[in-house]
ROKOLRO-969016 format. One record per atom (N, C-alpha, C): residue in one letter; x, y, z; residue number from 1; atom name. Coordinates in steps of 0.02 Angstrom, whole numbers, plus 50000, padded with zeros to 5 digits. Atoms other than C-alpha are relative to their C-alpha. Example, Ala and Ser with C-alpha at 12.3 -4.5 7.8 and 13.67 -1.06 7.14 Angstrom:
// ROKOLRO-969016
R, marba, c1, c2, c3, sekol, bagu
R, A, 50045, 49941, 50000, 1, N
R, A, 50615, 49775, 50390, 1, CA
R, A, 50045, 50060, 50000, 1, C
R, S, 49958, 49941, 49997, 2, N
R, S, 50684, 49947, 50357, 2, CA
R, S, 49961, 50055, 50037, 2, C
// end
This chain:
// ROKOLRO-969016
R, marba, c1, c2, c3, sekol, bagu
R, X, 50035, 49928, 50004, 1, N
R, X, 50000, 50014, 49993, 1, CA
R, X, 50043, 50052, 50004, 1, C
R, X, 49959, 49927, 49996, 2, N
R, X, 50052, 50170, 49977, 2, CA
R, X, 49999, 50033, 50070, 2, C
R, X, 49982, 49978, 49964, 3, N
R, X, 50092, 50291, 50099, 3, CA
R, X, 49926, 50043, 50045, 3, C
R, X, 50075, 49997, 49983, 4, N
R, X, 49899, 50353, 50126, 4, CA
R, X, 49974, 49965, 50042, 4, C
R, X, 50043, 50034, 49962, 5, N
R, X, 49827, 50205, 50154, 5, CA
R, X, 50019, 49950, 50054, 5, C
R, X, 49971, 50038, 49933, 6, N
R, X, 49941, 50138, 50277, 6, CA
R, X, 50013, 50045, 50051, 6, C
R, X, 50011, 49937, 49927, 7, N
R, X, 49933, 50299, 50387, 7, CA
R, X, 49955, 49984, 50017, 7, C
R, X, 50071, 50008, 49989, 8, N
R, X, 49744, 50286, 50367, 8, CA
R, X, 50001, 49939, 50040, 8, C
R, X, 50045, 50070, 49967, 9, N
R, X, 49736, 50103, 50413, 9, CA
R, X, 50030, 50005, 50074, 9, C
R, X, 49957, 50004, 49937, 10, N
R, X, 49870, 50123, 50559, 10, CA
R, X, 50018, 50052, 50047, 10, C
R, X, 49990, 49952, 49952, 11, N
R, X, 49860, 50287, 50638, 11, CA
R, X, 49948, 50031, 50015, 11, C
R, X, 50061, 49957, 49981, 12, N
R, X, 49717, 50382, 50734, 12, CA
R, X, 50036, 50063, 50001, 12, C
R, X, 49995, 49920, 50002, 13, N
R, X, 49681, 50556, 50751, 13, CA
R, X, 50035, 49996, 50064, 13, C
R, X, 49992, 49986, 49931, 14, N
R, X, 49709, 50540, 50938, 14, CA
R, X, 50074, 49993, 49996, 14, C
R, X, 49941, 50015, 50001, 15, N
R, X, 49883, 50468, 50920, 15, CA
R, X, 50026, 50058, 49966, 15, C
R, X, 49966, 49952, 50025, 16, N
R, X, 49938, 50623, 50812, 16, CA
R, X, 49996, 50054, 50042, 16, C
R, X, 50001, 49982, 49979, 17, N
R, X, 49877, 50716, 50898, 17, CA
R, X, 50020, 50034, 50088, 17, C
R, X, 49984, 50019, 49931, 18, N
R, X, 49938, 50675, 51074, 18, CA
R, X, 50074, 50017, 49972, 18, C
R, X, 49930, 49979, 50005, 19, N
R, X, 50108, 50684, 50991, 19, CA
R, X, 50015, 50065, 49987, 19, C
R, X, 49996, 49924, 50011, 20, N
R, X, 50091, 50852, 50938, 20, CA
R, X, 49990, 50040, 50068, 20, C
R, X, 50022, 49954, 49936, 21, N
R, X, 50053, 50901, 51138, 21, CA
R, X, 49940, 50010, 50015, 21, C
R, X, 50077, 49997, 49979, 22, N
R, X, 49878, 50897, 51132, 22, CA
R, X, 49969, 49972, 50053, 22, C
R, X, 49993, 50054, 49918, 23, N
R, X, 49816, 50858, 51325, 23, CA
R, X, 49904, 49999, 49994, 23, C
R, X, 50086, 50002, 49988, 24, N
R, X, 49630, 50776, 51341, 24, CA
R, X, 49998, 49992, 50071, 24, C
R, X, 50022, 50014, 49944, 25, N
R, X, 49533, 50756, 51484, 25, CA
R, X, 49971, 49944, 49997, 25, C
R, X, 50036, 50041, 49995, 26, N
R, X, 49430, 50631, 51549, 26, CA
R, X, 49955, 49963, 49964, 26, C
R, X, 50055, 50000, 50050, 27, N
R, X, 49301, 50654, 51433, 27, CA
R, X, 50020, 49989, 49932, 27, C
R, X, 49988, 50021, 50065, 28, N
R, X, 49406, 50617, 51285, 28, CA
R, X, 49998, 50086, 49975, 28, C
R, X, 49998, 49952, 50032, 29, N
R, X, 49392, 50817, 51252, 29, CA
R, X, 50067, 50044, 50023, 29, C
R, X, 49937, 49956, 50002, 30, N
R, X, 49527, 50949, 51223, 30, CA
R, X, 49998, 50068, 49972, 30, C
R, X, 50025, 49945, 50032, 31, N
R, X, 49538, 51127, 51161, 31, CA
R, X, 50029, 49983, 49920, 31, C
R, X, 49984, 49998, 50078, 32, N
R, X, 49538, 51141, 50983, 32, CA
R, X, 50071, 50055, 49985, 32, C
R, X, 49957, 49957, 49995, 33, N
R, X, 49694, 51214, 50921, 33, CA
R, X, 50010, 50047, 49930, 33, C
R, X, 49987, 49944, 50046, 34, N
R, X, 49640, 51285, 50769, 34, CA
R, X, 49930, 50055, 49998, 34, C
R, X, 50046, 49938, 49971, 35, N
R, X, 49521, 51414, 50854, 35, CA
R, X, 50018, 50028, 50069, 35, C
R, X, 49982, 49985, 49941, 36, N
R, X, 49532, 51517, 51001, 36, CA
R, X, 49962, 49970, 50044, 36, C
R, X, 50055, 50033, 49946, 37, N
R, X, 49439, 51395, 51113, 37, CA
R, X, 50013, 50009, 50071, 37, C
R, X, 50015, 49974, 49927, 38, N
R, X, 49394, 51453, 51292, 38, CA
R, X, 49986, 49929, 50030, 38, C
R, X, 50035, 50069, 49954, 39, N
R, X, 49318, 51270, 51338, 39, CA
R, X, 50024, 49953, 49947, 39, C
R, X, 49969, 50059, 50053, 40, N
R, X, 49375, 51098, 51270, 40, CA
R, X, 49942, 49989, 49953, 40, C
R, X, 50064, 50033, 50043, 41, N
R, X, 49246, 51075, 51125, 41, CA
R, X, 50028, 49944, 49932, 41, C
R, X, 49973, 50065, 50051, 42, N
R, X, 49368, 50947, 51008, 42, CA
R, X, 49997, 49933, 50042, 42, C
R, X, 50005, 50076, 49975, 43, N
R, X, 49313, 50765, 51038, 43, CA
R, X, 50017, 49966, 49977, 43, C
R, X, 49972, 50021, 50002, 44, N
R, X, 49416, 50632, 51017, 44, CA
R, X, 50034, 49949, 50030, 44, C
R, X, 50012, 50072, 49943, 45, N
R, X, 49411, 50451, 51087, 45, CA
R, X, 50065, 49956, 49974, 45, C
R, X, 49921, 50045, 50007, 46, N
R, X, 49578, 50351, 51080, 46, CA
R, X, 50011, 49954, 49937, 46, C
R, X, 50010, 50046, 50056, 47, N
R, X, 49523, 50240, 50952, 47, CA
R, X, 49970, 50034, 49932, 47, C
R, X, 50054, 49970, 50067, 48, N
R, X, 49434, 50364, 50831, 48, CA
R, X, 50068, 50023, 49941, 48, C
R, X, 49975, 49989, 50080, 49, N
R, X, 49512, 50383, 50637, 49, CA
R, X, 50005, 50080, 50007, 49, C
R, X, 50015, 49933, 50029, 50, N
R, X, 49442, 50556, 50629, 50, CA
R, X, 49980, 50042, 50059, 50, C
R, X, 50013, 49955, 49966, 51, N
R, X, 49419, 50713, 50741, 51, CA
R, X, 49958, 50043, 49986, 51, C
R, X, 50072, 49936, 50003, 52, N
R, X, 49274, 50854, 50756, 52, CA
R, X, 50008, 50026, 50044, 52, C
R, X, 50003, 49945, 49951, 53, N
R, X, 49269, 51013, 50837, 53, CA
R, X, 49932, 50025, 49993, 53, C
R, X, 50054, 49971, 49995, 54, N
R, X, 49113, 51072, 50909, 54, CA
R, X, 49984, 50075, 49985, 54, C
R, X, 49971, 49924, 49989, 55, N
R, X, 49171, 51246, 50909, 55, CA
R, X, 49988, 50040, 49948, 55, C
R, X, 49979, 49967, 50072, 56, N
R, X, 49219, 51285, 50744, 56, CA
R, X, 49989, 49956, 49927, 56, C
R, X, 50031, 50032, 50040, 57, N
R, X, 49172, 51139, 50638, 57, CA
R, X, 50046, 49953, 49969, 57, C
R, X, 49944, 50026, 49989, 58, N
R, X, 49354, 51091, 50625, 58, CA
R, X, 49990, 49906, 49985, 58, C
R, X, 50012, 50070, 49996, 59, N
R, X, 49359, 50892, 50561, 59, CA
R, X, 50053, 49980, 49958, 59, C
R, X, 49956, 50022, 50049, 60, N
R, X, 49474, 50766, 50464, 60, CA
R, X, 50039, 49928, 50029, 60, C
R, X, 49950, 50067, 49973, 61, N
R, X, 49592, 50610, 50503, 61, CA
R, X, 50064, 50017, 50004, 61, C
R, X, 49909, 49968, 49976, 62, N
R, X, 49777, 50617, 50562, 62, CA
R, X, 50021, 50026, 49968, 62, C
R, X, 49948, 49956, 50051, 63, N
R, X, 49841, 50666, 50386, 63, CA
R, X, 49961, 50064, 50015, 63, C
R, X, 50028, 49923, 50011, 64, N
R, X, 49719, 50828, 50374, 64, CA
R, X, 50018, 50034, 50068, 64, C
R, X, 49977, 49963, 49942, 65, N
R, X, 49776, 50853, 50557, 65, CA
R, X, 50068, 50035, 50006, 65, C
R, X, 49943, 49966, 50008, 66, N
R, X, 49944, 50867, 50528, 66, CA
R, X, 50028, 50036, 49953, 66, C
R, X, 49989, 49934, 50057, 67, N
R, X, 49945, 50957, 50363, 67, CA
R, X, 49972, 50059, 50017, 67, C
R, X, 50019, 49929, 49983, 68, N
R, X, 49838, 51095, 50452, 68, CA
R, X, 50050, 50019, 50037, 68, C
R, X, 49961, 49991, 49948, 69, N
R, X, 49928, 51084, 50604, 69, CA
R, X, 50086, 50019, 49996, 69, C
R, X, 49952, 49973, 50018, 70, N
R, X, 50098, 51092, 50543, 70, CA
R, X, 50019, 50036, 49923, 70, C
R, X, 49992, 49964, 50057, 71, N
R, X, 50065, 51174, 50385, 71, CA
R, X, 50021, 49955, 49948, 71, C
R, X, 49982, 50009, 50058, 72, N
R, X, 50096, 51055, 50269, 72, CA
R, X, 49961, 49957, 49952, 72, C
R, X, 50032, 50028, 50044, 73, N
R, X, 50036, 50965, 50112, 73, CA
R, X, 49991, 49925, 50009, 73, C
R, X, 50016, 50066, 49980, 74, N
R, X, 49936, 50804, 50121, 74, CA
R, X, 50047, 49947, 50000, 74, C
R, X, 49948, 50041, 50013, 75, N
R, X, 50084, 50706, 50054, 75, CA
R, X, 50042, 49999, 50051, 75, C
R, X, 49934, 49983, 49953, 76, N
R, X, 50206, 50781, 50165, 76, CA
R, X, 49971, 50016, 50065, 76, C
R, X, 50047, 50040, 49927, 77, N
R, X, 50092, 50756, 50308, 77, CA
R, X, 49983, 49931, 50018, 77, C
R, X, 50002, 50050, 50000, 78, N
R, X, 50067, 50593, 50267, 78, CA
R, X, 50076, 49954, 50020, 78, C
R, X, 49930, 50027, 49993, 79, N
R, X, 50254, 50547, 50256, 79, CA
R, X, 50026, 50023, 50062, 79, C
R, X, 49970, 49981, 49927, 80, N
R, X, 50290, 50646, 50410, 80, CA
R, X, 49970, 49943, 50050, 80, C
R, X, 50027, 50049, 49947, 81, N
R, X, 50177, 50528, 50511, 81, CA
R, X, 50044, 49933, 49982, 81, C
R, X, 49963, 50047, 50003, 82, N
R, X, 50249, 50381, 50438, 82, CA
R, X, 50079, 49982, 50014, 82, C
R, X, 49937, 50007, 49957, 83, N
R, X, 50418, 50431, 50478, 83, CA
R, X, 49996, 49998, 50082, 83, C
R, X, 50006, 50007, 49916, 84, N
R, X, 50378, 50454, 50662, 84, CA
R, X, 49952, 49952, 50026, 84, C
R, X, 50007, 50056, 49985, 85, N
R, X, 50297, 50307, 50677, 85, CA
R, X, 50019, 49920, 49980, 85, C
R, X, 49969, 50045, 50040, 86, N
R, X, 50394, 50192, 50575, 86, CA
R, X, 49954, 49953, 49957, 86, C
R, X, 50039, 50055, 50041, 87, N
R, X, 50274, 50146, 50454, 87, CA
R, X, 50031, 49986, 49927, 87, C
R, X, 49970, 50021, 50061, 88, N
R, X, 50362, 50054, 50283, 88, CA
R, X, 49944, 50011, 49948, 88, C
R, X, 50055, 49976, 50027, 89, N
R, X, 50254, 50106, 50145, 89, CA
R, X, 50028, 49997, 49917, 89, C
R, X, 49989, 50005, 50059, 90, N
R, X, 50277, 50070, 49945, 90, CA
R, X, 49988, 50093, 49965, 90, C
R, X, 49989, 49912, 50040, 91, N
R, X, 50344, 50254, 49872, 91, CA
R, X, 49985, 49986, 49929, 91, C
R, X, 50045, 49988, 50056, 92, N
R, X, 50283, 50199, 49707, 92, CA
R, X, 49928, 50008, 49985, 92, C
R, X, 50071, 49986, 50007, 93, N
R, X, 50114, 50209, 49734, 93, CA
R, X, 49969, 50077, 49991, 93, C
R, X, 50020, 49940, 49987, 94, N
R, X, 50027, 50365, 49685, 94, CA
R, X, 49955, 50032, 50035, 94, C
R, X, 50056, 49965, 49942, 95, N
R, X, 49945, 50497, 49785, 95, CA
R, X, 49930, 49996, 49960, 95, C
R, X, 50065, 50018, 50034, 96, N
R, X, 49746, 50472, 49771, 96, CA
R, X, 49988, 50056, 49960, 96, C
R, X, 50021, 49932, 50033, 97, N
R, X, 49663, 50586, 49649, 97, CA
R, X, 49957, 50046, 50052, 97, C
R, X, 50015, 49968, 49956, 98, N
R, X, 49596, 50743, 49717, 98, CA
R, X, 49901, 49976, 50007, 98, C
R, X, 50056, 50024, 50005, 99, N
R, X, 49400, 50700, 49762, 99, CA
R, X, 49945, 50060, 49978, 99, C
R, X, 50023, 49983, 50039, 100, N
R, X, 49260, 50762, 49663, 100, CA
R, X, 49944, 50039, 50052, 100, C
R, X, 50056, 49951, 49969, 101, N
R, X, 49141, 50911, 49734, 101, CA
R, X, 49953, 49972, 49994, 101, C
R, X, 50061, 50022, 49986, 102, N
R, X, 48990, 50847, 49788, 102, CA
R, X, 49945, 50050, 50022, 102, C
R, X, 50042, 49968, 49982, 103, N
R, X, 48825, 50933, 49831, 103, CA
R, X, 49988, 49976, 50084, 103, C
R, X, 49998, 50023, 49925, 104, N
R, X, 48802, 50929, 50033, 104, CA
R, X, 49936, 49960, 50004, 104, C
R, X, 50059, 50031, 49983, 105, N
R, X, 48683, 50800, 50081, 105, CA
R, X, 49965, 50033, 50067, 105, C
R, X, 50032, 49997, 49951, 106, N
R, X, 48546, 50819, 50213, 106, CA
R, X, 50047, 50014, 50066, 106, C
R, X, 49965, 50033, 49939, 107, N
R, X, 48652, 50743, 50345, 107, CA
R, X, 50067, 50056, 50014, 107, C
R, X, 49939, 49951, 50000, 108, N
R, X, 48796, 50879, 50300, 108, CA
R, X, 49977, 50056, 50030, 108, C
R, X, 50017, 49939, 50005, 109, N
R, X, 48705, 51019, 50299, 109, CA
R, X, 49975, 49996, 50104, 109, C
R, X, 50027, 50002, 49924, 110, N
R, X, 48615, 50959, 50491, 110, CA
R, X, 50056, 50008, 50051, 110, C
R, X, 49944, 50017, 49945, 111, N
R, X, 48797, 50921, 50555, 111, CA
R, X, 50027, 50090, 49986, 111, C
R, X, 49966, 49934, 50002, 112, N
R, X, 48839, 51109, 50503, 112, CA
R, X, 49965, 50043, 50038, 112, C
R, X, 50041, 49976, 49966, 113, N
R, X, 48698, 51170, 50581, 113, CA
R, X, 49998, 49985, 50072, 113, C
R, X, 49984, 50013, 49936, 114, N
R, X, 48736, 51085, 50731, 114, CA
R, X, 50057, 50038, 50044, 114, C
R, X, 49932, 49958, 49995, 115, N
R, X, 48911, 51156, 50727, 115, CA
R, X, 49986, 50075, 50026, 115, C
R, X, 49989, 49922, 50013, 116, N
R, X, 48869, 51339, 50678, 116, CA
R, X, 49942, 50027, 50086, 116, C
R, X, 50045, 49971, 49929, 117, N
R, X, 48728, 51330, 50840, 117, CA
R, X, 50039, 49996, 50067, 117, C
R, X, 49978, 50007, 49945, 118, N
R, X, 48842, 51267, 50965, 118, CA
R, X, 50053, 50050, 50004, 118, C
R, X, 49949, 49943, 49999, 119, N
R, X, 48964, 51401, 50922, 119, CA
R, X, 49966, 50065, 50024, 119, C
R, X, 50033, 49943, 49975, 120, N
R, X, 48859, 51530, 50933, 120, CA
R, X, 49972, 49999, 50078, 120, C
R, X, 49998, 49999, 49943, 121, N
R, X, 48784, 51488, 51087, 121, CA
R, X, 50042, 49996, 50044, 121, C
R, X, 49954, 50005, 49966, 122, N
R, X, 48941, 51445, 51163, 122, CA
R, X, 50023, 50071, 50014, 122, C
R, X, 49977, 49945, 49993, 123, N
R, X, 48987, 51625, 51119, 123, CA
R, X, 49948, 50044, 50058, 123, C
R, X, 50062, 49967, 49962, 124, N
R, X, 48819, 51686, 51200, 124, CA
R, X, 50003, 49986, 50062, 124, C
R, X, 49985, 50004, 49955, 125, N
R, X, 48859, 51600, 51344, 125, CA
R, X, 50046, 50041, 50059, 125, C
R, X, 49949, 49978, 49966, 126, N
R, X, 49017, 51660, 51391, 126, CA
R, X, 49980, 50082, 50009, 126, C
R, X, 50054, 49935, 50003, 127, N
R, X, 48926, 51842, 51363, 127, CA
R, X, 49966, 50007, 50053, 127, C
R, X, 50034, 50002, 49939, 128, N
R, X, 48817, 51792, 51489, 128, CA
R, X, 50018, 50008, 50063, 128, C
R, X, 49940, 50008, 49942, 129, N
R, X, 48946, 51741, 51610, 129, CA
R, X, 50008, 50084, 50009, 129, C
R, X, 49985, 49941, 49999, 130, N
R, X, 49030, 51912, 51581, 130, CA
R, X, 49961, 50050, 50041, 130, C
R, X, 50056, 49959, 49972, 131, N
R, X, 48872, 52012, 51607, 131, CA
R, X, 49966, 49990, 50084, 131, C
R, X, 50012, 50004, 49942, 132, N
R, X, 48827, 51919, 51751, 132, CA
R, X, 50046, 50025, 50061, 132, C
R, X, 49940, 50004, 49942, 133, N
R, X, 48976, 51937, 51839, 133, CA
R, X, 50026, 50100, 49993, 133, C
R, X, 49994, 49930, 49975, 134, N
R, X, 48997, 52139, 51789, 134, CA
R, X, 49975, 50053, 50002, 134, C
R, X, 50063, 49964, 49998, 135, N
R, X, 48835, 52197, 51806, 135, CA
R, X, 49969, 49979, 50068, 135, C
R, X, 50048, 50033, 49959, 136, N
R, X, 48789, 52107, 51963, 136, CA
R, X, 49980, 50083, 50047, 136, C
R, X, 50018, 49939, 49994, 137, N
R, X, 48695, 52255, 52053, 137, CA
R, X, 50013, 49999, 50086, 137, C
R, X, 49985, 49984, 49935, 138, N
R, X, 48743, 52337, 52223, 138, CA
R, X, 49934, 49997, 50047, 138, C
R, X, 50044, 49975, 49946, 139, N
R, X, 48570, 52371, 52275, 139, CA
R, X, 49933, 49973, 49955, 139, C
R, X, 50056, 50019, 50045, 140, N
R, X, 48396, 52295, 52211, 140, CA
R, X, 49968, 50071, 49954, 140, C
R, X, 50045, 49960, 50029, 141, N
R, X, 48330, 52464, 52156, 141, CA
R, X, 50042, 50035, 49937, 141, C
R, X, 49978, 49963, 50067, 142, N
R, X, 48457, 52494, 52004, 142, CA
R, X, 50023, 49922, 49981, 142, C
R, X, 49975, 50052, 50025, 143, N
R, X, 48486, 52330, 51914, 143, CA
R, X, 49995, 49997, 49927, 143, C
R, X, 49980, 49985, 50066, 144, N
R, X, 48560, 52326, 51737, 144, CA
R, X, 49966, 49930, 49973, 144, C
R, X, 50051, 50040, 50031, 145, N
R, X, 48440, 52235, 51613, 145, CA
R, X, 50059, 49934, 49968, 145, C
R, X, 49972, 50064, 50024, 146, N
R, X, 48592, 52121, 51556, 146, CA
R, X, 50016, 49957, 50036, 146, C
R, X, 49987, 50037, 49940, 147, N
R, X, 48623, 52065, 51724, 147, CA
R, X, 49938, 49944, 50004, 147, C
R, X, 50055, 50032, 49998, 148, N
R, X, 48437, 52025, 51719, 148, CA
R, X, 50008, 49933, 49955, 148, C
R, X, 49993, 50056, 50067, 149, N
R, X, 48461, 51918, 51546, 149, CA
R, X, 50057, 49967, 50018, 149, C
R, X, 49957, 50055, 49953, 150, N
R, X, 48609, 51843, 51623, 150, CA
R, X, 49975, 49936, 50037, 150, C
R, X, 50042, 50037, 49950, 151, N
R, X, 48518, 51769, 51767, 151, CA
R, X, 49945, 49951, 49964, 151, C
R, X, 50069, 50050, 50031, 152, N
R, X, 48363, 51705, 51667, 152, CA
R, X, 50013, 49955, 49932, 152, C
R, X, 49988, 50049, 50044, 153, N
R, X, 48447, 51620, 51523, 153, CA
R, X, 50067, 49981, 50010, 153, C
R, X, 49968, 50034, 49990, 154, N
R, X, 48621, 51571, 51594, 154, CA
R, X, 49998, 49918, 50000, 154, C
R, X, 50005, 50074, 49995, 155, N
R, X, 48571, 51404, 51644, 155, CA
R, X, 49952, 49955, 49938, 155, C
R, X, 50033, 50037, 50064, 156, N
R, X, 48448, 51357, 51504, 156, CA
R, X, 50070, 49994, 49940, 156, C
R, X, 49961, 50005, 50035, 157, N
R, X, 48592, 51401, 51398, 157, CA
R, X, 50039, 49951, 49992, 157, C
R, X, 49962, 50061, 49987, 158, N
R, X, 48705, 51284, 51467, 158, CA
R, X, 49963, 49922, 50003, 158, C
R, X, 50031, 50056, 50032, 159, N
R, X, 48587, 51156, 51456, 159, CA
R, X, 49976, 49982, 49932, 159, C
R, X, 50000, 50003, 50079, 160, N
R, X, 48562, 51181, 51268, 160, CA
R, X, 50054, 49976, 49985, 160, C
R, X, 49937, 50023, 50047, 161, N
R, X, 48741, 51164, 51240, 161, CA
R, X, 50018, 49930, 50046, 161, C
R, X, 49996, 50073, 49966, 162, N
R, X, 48753, 51007, 51355, 162, CA
R, X, 49956, 49930, 49952, 162, C
R, X, 50053, 50049, 50033, 163, N
R, X, 48607, 50931, 51249, 163, CA
R, X, 50067, 49977, 49926, 163, C
R, X, 49986, 49985, 50041, 164, N
R, X, 48702, 50991, 51090, 164, CA
R, X, 50081, 49947, 50011, 164, C
R, X, 49941, 50026, 49987, 165, N
R, X, 48866, 50890, 51171, 165, CA
R, X, 49989, 49930, 49982, 165, C
R, X, 50006, 50062, 49950, 166, N
R, X, 48805, 50741, 51255, 166, CA
R, X, 49924, 49964, 49966, 166, C
R, X, 50065, 50031, 50020, 167, N
R, X, 48606, 50715, 51185, 167, CA
R, X, 50010, 49950, 49953, 167, C
R, X, 50011, 50046, 50060, 168, N
R, X, 48539, 50596, 51076, 168, CA
R, X, 49970, 50038, 49946, 168, C
R, X, 50024, 49966, 50072, 169, N
R, X, 48510, 50632, 50900, 169, CA
R, X, 49921, 50037, 49987, 169, C
R, X, 50073, 49967, 49987, 170, N
R, X, 48317, 50674, 50929, 170, CA
R, X, 50016, 50066, 50040, 170, C
R, X, 50001, 49940, 49963, 171, N
R, X, 48366, 50789, 51070, 171, CA
R, X, 50036, 50061, 49960, 171, C
R, X, 49964, 49951, 50042, 172, N
R, X, 48495, 50881, 50978, 172, CA
R, X, 49968, 50044, 49943, 172, C
R, X, 50044, 49958, 50073, 173, N
R, X, 48373, 50924, 50824, 173, CA
R, X, 49948, 50023, 50043, 173, C
R, X, 50060, 49959, 49953, 174, N
R, X, 48236, 50975, 50964, 174, CA
R, X, 50029, 50064, 50021, 174, C
R, X, 49962, 49926, 49985, 175, N
R, X, 48374, 51113, 51025, 175, CA
R, X, 50003, 50037, 49959, 175, C
R, X, 49982, 49951, 50050, 176, N
R, X, 48407, 51177, 50859, 176, CA
R, X, 49923, 50006, 49970, 176, C
R, X, 50068, 50001, 50036, 177, N
R, X, 48218, 51159, 50806, 177, CA
R, X, 49963, 50053, 50050, 177, C
R, X, 50021, 49949, 49958, 178, N
R, X, 48176, 51265, 50973, 178, CA
R, X, 50025, 50054, 49988, 178, C
R, X, 49975, 49937, 50002, 179, N
R, X, 48305, 51385, 50934, 179, CA
R, X, 49978, 50051, 49933, 179, C
R, X, 50004, 49973, 50077, 180, N
R, X, 48273, 51405, 50759, 180, CA
R, X, 50043, 50057, 49970, 180, C
R, X, 49958, 49938, 50019, 181, N
R, X, 48315, 51572, 50673, 181, CA
R, X, 50017, 50055, 50070, 181, C
R, X, 49976, 49946, 49939, 182, N
R, X, 48336, 51655, 50841, 182, CA
R, X, 50079, 49970, 50017, 182, C
R, X, 49928, 50006, 49991, 183, N
R, X, 48524, 51582, 50834, 183, CA
R, X, 50023, 50062, 49964, 183, C
R, X, 49986, 49951, 50042, 184, N
R, X, 48549, 51709, 50689, 184, CA
R, X, 49994, 50074, 50034, 184, C
R, X, 50006, 49948, 49965, 185, N
R, X, 48479, 51840, 50810, 185, CA
R, X, 50062, 50020, 50060, 185, C
R, X, 49955, 49999, 49973, 186, N
R, X, 48598, 51806, 50930, 186, CA
R, X, 50065, 50013, 49997, 186, C
R, X, 49919, 49984, 50043, 187, N
R, X, 48750, 51789, 50824, 187, CA
R, X, 50016, 50066, 49993, 187, C
R, X, 50005, 49940, 50028, 188, N
R, X, 48707, 51958, 50761, 188, CA
R, X, 50013, 50050, 50106, 188, C
R, X, 50021, 49951, 49933, 189, N
R, X, 48682, 52037, 50957, 189, CA
R, X, 50057, 49995, 50045, 189, C
R, X, 49924, 50000, 49972, 190, N
R, X, 48843, 51964, 51020, 190, CA
R, X, 50039, 50028, 49945, 190, C
R, X, 49957, 49965, 50048, 191, N
R, X, 48933, 52018, 50875, 191, CA
R, X, 50000, 50060, 49995, 191, C
R, X, 50016, 49924, 50004, 192, N
R, X, 48877, 52193, 50877, 192, CA
R, X, 50013, 50028, 50078, 192, C
R, X, 49981, 49993, 49944, 193, N
R, X, 48894, 52194, 51060, 193, CA
R, X, 50097, 50013, 50026, 193, C
R, X, 49905, 49992, 50023, 194, N
R, X, 49107, 52138, 51033, 194, CA
R, X, 50016, 50063, 49963, 194, C
R, X, 49963, 49927, 50052, 195, N
R, X, 49125, 52282, 50902, 195, CA
R, X, 49983, 50057, 50046, 195, C
R, X, 50014, 49938, 49977, 196, N
R, X, 49039, 52405, 51018, 196, CA
R, X, 50045, 50004, 50063, 196, C
R, X, 49962, 50002, 49953, 197, N
R, X, 49138, 52347, 51158, 197, CA
R, X, 50075, 50016, 49997, 197, C
R, X, 49936, 49986, 50009, 198, N
R, X, 49296, 52349, 51068, 198, CA
R, X, 50020, 50084, 49979, 198, C
R, X, 49998, 49938, 50010, 199, N
R, X, 49261, 52527, 50999, 199, CA
R, X, 50019, 50042, 50052, 199, C
R, X, 49983, 49965, 49922, 200, N
R, X, 49249, 52579, 51189, 200, CA
R, X, 50061, 50017, 50024, 200, C
R, X, 49942, 50035, 49946, 201, N
R, X, 49390, 52491, 51248, 201, CA
R, X, 50068, 50061, 49961, 201, C
R, X, 49973, 49955, 50060, 202, N
R, X, 49491, 52580, 51090, 202, CA
R, X, 49996, 50068, 50041, 202, C
R, X, 50001, 49941, 49987, 203, N
R, X, 49447, 52742, 51141, 203, CA
R, X, 50015, 50029, 50062, 203, C
R, X, 49958, 49988, 49920, 204, N
R, X, 49473, 52739, 51333, 204, CA
R, X, 50063, 50005, 49988, 204, C
R, X, 49940, 49994, 50012, 205, N
R, X, 49644, 52692, 51283, 205, CA
R, X, 50038, 50058, 49979, 205, C
R, X, 49976, 49953, 50038, 206, N
R, X, 49671, 52835, 51169, 206, CA
R, X, 50006, 50065, 50056, 206, C
R, X, 49996, 49937, 49963, 207, N
R, X, 49609, 52955, 51297, 207, CA
R, X, 50050, 49989, 50068, 207, C
R, X, 49951, 49995, 49954, 208, N
R, X, 49724, 52887, 51432, 208, CA
R, X, 50066, 50011, 49980, 208, C
R, X, 49950, 49989, 50024, 209, N
R, X, 49860, 52888, 51317, 209, CA
R, X, 50002, 50101, 50005, 209, C
R, X, 49983, 49942, 50005, 210, N
R, X, 49830, 53078, 51288, 210, CA
R, X, 49994, 50024, 50069, 210, C
R, X, 49993, 49964, 49956, 211, N
R, X, 49815, 53126, 51462, 211, CA
R, X, 50073, 49974, 50045, 211, C
R, X, 49930, 50003, 49973, 212, N
R, X, 49977, 53034, 51512, 212, CA
R, X, 50060, 50023, 49948, 212, C
// end
C-alpha cells in the first residue's frame, strides 16, 4: 500500500494529536488548536480515526490534522506521520486523486447547523457569564437589564449546550428546532456587542494615552 493507505489504516487522529502535545481530559475532550477555544470543544476518543470540533467545525483524519497543524501538504503530512511512527510503505504508489466536489447532503447540512448552533450559543454563554459578573447590582433598586438577561438565560443555555454535546440525535435536533432563527439574532447581538465593546475600549485607551 501507499503512504496514504498505510497511515490511514494504522494511525489514529488521537495518536498524532497527542504526539503534537494536545492534552485530553477524562471525557476525551481537548481545546481545539485551530481556533481560540475557551473551553474543550474537540472530542477524539483514543480509537477514533477522525477528529471533530463542535466549536469551529474543523474535522478530518490523522493526515488532515498534521497537514493543517504543521502547514504541510497532504502528502508531506502522510510521510511525516509514516516517519514518526516507523511505517513502511510503497513509495511507487501514486497519491489518490482529489475527490470530486459534491452537493451537500441533508446530513451534512444538519451537522453544519449543529456546529454553528453550538458555536453561537457558546459565545452567548460566555457573554452571559461576563454580564452576570460585571453588572451584578449593588442594590435591588438599580438592576442592569444585561444582568437580568444573564440570570434568566444562563442555565438554559448551559443545558442546550450540554444537549448539543452529549444528547441523542433527537434531543440535539429538538434544541436546534427550538432555537430556530433565534440563533441568527443571538449571533448578531453578540457580534455587535463585542464590536461596540472594542470601540469603547479603544477610545478609553486613547484617552488615557492623551492624559499621560
